[in-house]
C-alpha positions in Angstrom: 3.2 -10.0 4.3 2.1 -12.5 1.7 3.4 -13.1 -1.9 0.5 -12.9 -4.3 2.4 -13.7 -7.5 5.8 -13.5 -8.8 5.6 -9.6 -8.8 3.2 -8.6 -6.1 3.1 -8.7 -2.3 0.1 -8.2 0.0 0.6 -6.3 3.3 -2.2 -6.4 5.8 -1.9 -4.0 8.7 -5.5 -3.2 9.6 -7.2 -1.0 8.7 -4.9 -0.8 5.6 -4.6 -3.6 3.0 -1.8 -2.9 0.5 -0.7 -4.5 -2.7 2.7 -3.5 -4.0 4.1 -4.5 -7.4 7.3 -4.4 -9.3 5.7 -5.0 -12.7 6.4 -1.5 -14.1 4.1 0.9 -16.0 4.1 -1.1 -19.2 3.0 -4.4 -17.7 -0.4 -6.0 -18.3 -2.9 -6.0 -15.5 -3.4 -8.9 -13.2 -6.3 -9.6 -10.8 -6.4 -11.1 -7.4 -9.1 -12.2 -5.0 -8.5 -10.9 -1.5 -10.2 -13.2 1.0 -12.2 -11.9 3.9 -10.2 -14.2 6.2 -7.1 -12.3 5.3 -8.5 -8.8 5.1 -11.1 -8.9 7.9 -13.6 -7.2 5.7 -17.3 -7.9 6.0 -19.8 -8.9 3.3 -21.0 -6.1 1.0 -18.7 -3.6 2.5 -17.5 -0.5 0.7 -13.8 -0.3 0.3 -11.7 2.6 -1.1 -8.3 2.7 -2.7 -6.5 5.6 -1.1 -4.2 6.0 -4.1 -6.7 6.2 -6.9 -9.9 6.9 -4.9 -11.5 4.0 -6.7 -14.5 2.5 -4.9 -15.0 -1.3 -4.5 -17.6 -3.4 -2.8 -16.8 -6.8 -1.2 -19.0 -9.8 -2.3 -21.4 -11.7 -0.1 -18.5 -13.5 1.6 -16.5 -10.3 2.2 -14.0 -11.2 -0.6 -12.8 -8.6 -3.0 -11.4 -8.9 -6.6 -8.9 -6.2 -7.4 -6.6 -5.6 -10.4 -3.1 -4.3 -10.4 -2.9 -2.0 -13.4 0.3 -0.5 -14.8 2.2 -1.8 -11.7 0.5 0.8 -9.5 0.1 0.1 -5.8 -3.3 -0.3 -4.1 -3.8 0.9 -0.6 -7.3 -0.3 0.4 -9.3 0.6 3.5 -12.9 0.6 4.7 -14.6 3.5 2.9 -16.4 4.5 6.1 -13.0 5.6 7.5 -12.9 8.4 5.0 -12.5 11.7 6.7 
């Protein structure tokens, strides 16, 4: 587990990568870059948030920029693992 900011933690238990926040629903959004060295993701890889079903794509280095909006959690995984 890693602390991302004063209100978020990053939990990596492959294949899941989760961001949990205690900001609350009225908080402004905040963005983080998740590095490939931490997540294990490959360049240009499709990633899906299991909570919102939002799709992302990692950059050429395998890094991914995500935003925590309204304090909602993100549970990210390789989109190819979708049943």
